[in-house]
C-alpha positions in Angstrom: -3.4 3.5 -6.6 -0.2 3.1 -5.7 1.2 5.7 -2.8 3.6 8.1 -3.4 5.9 5.8 -0.3 8.3 3.1 -1.3 6.7 0.0 0.4 6.8 -3.6 0.3 3.9 -7.0 -0.4 5.2 -9.6 1.5 4.8 -13.4 1.2 5.6 -14.3 4.6 5.9 -18.9 4.9 5.3 -20.5 8.3 6.5 -24.0 9.2 3.7 -26.1 9.8 3.2 -26.3 13.7 3.1 -22.5 13.8 0.9 -20.1 15.7 1.3 -17.3 14.5 -0.8 -17.0 11.6 -3.6 -19.4 9.9 -2.0 -21.0 7.1 1.6 -22.3 5.6 2.2 -18.5 4.8 0.9 -14.8 4.8 0.5 -12.3 2.5 0.8 -8.6 3.7 -0.1 -6.1 1.8 0.6 -2.2 2.6 -2.4 -0.1 2.2 -3.7 3.6 2.7 -6.5 4.5 4.7 -6.9 1.6 6.6 -10.5 2.8 8.8 -11.6 3.7 5.2 -10.8 0.6 3.6 -12.2 -1.3 6.2 -15.4 0.0 5.9 -15.5 -0.6 2.3 -14.2 -4.4 2.8 -17.4 -4.5 5.5 -19.9 -2.4 3.0 -19.1 -5.6 0.3 -19.6 -8.1 2.9 -15.2 -9.0 3.1 -15.1 -10.9 6.7 -12.7 -8.8 8.7 -11.0 -11.4 11.0 -9.9 -9.0 13.7 -10.2 -5.4 15.0 -7.8 -2.3 13.4 -4.2 -2.8 16.4 -2.3 0.2 15.8 1.4 0.9 16.6 3.9 3.1 16.4 4.4 2.1 12.9 1.4 1.2 11.8 -1.7 0.2 12.1 -3.3 -3.5 11.0 -6.1 -6.1 10.7 -6.4 -9.5 8.8 -9.0 -10.5 6.7 -10.2 -13.6 4.7 -10.0 -13.2 0.8 -12.3 -14.7 -1.4 -10.5 -18.4 -1.9 -10.7 -18.3 2.0 -7.1 -17.0 3.0 -6.6 -14.8 5.3 -5.0 -11.6 4.7 -3.1 -8.6 7.2 -3.6 -5.7 5.6 -0.9 -3.0 6.8 -1.6 0.9 7.1 2.6 2.2 7.9 3.3 5.4 9.6 5.6 6.4 7.1 7.9 8.7 9.3 8.7 5.6 11.6 8.3 3.0 8.9 12.0 4.8 7.0 13.1 5.5 10.5 13.3 1.3 10.6 14.0 0.8 7.4 16.4 3.5 6.8 15.6 6.4 4.2 17.1 6.2 1.1 17.0 1.8 1.2 16.6 0.3 -1.7 17.0 -3.7 -1.2 
């Protein structure tokens, strides 16, 4: 269920020789309650690639979906995120 904050699901293409992300593109999904989500995903047998990283602008973790694609999950710190993109920004 979507939260009350605006956010983005981001699909980012990468050059074939990029070492930032495995593959040609990255899917980044905004989530809520990362810790509970990671636990639920582990309980369902989803492969968690790394540990949850916490930054001032949010938490991140990578998983492998059912098709073998690496996906980034992001739980933003809304206060910092709003400051970064500007409150009320619609585009």
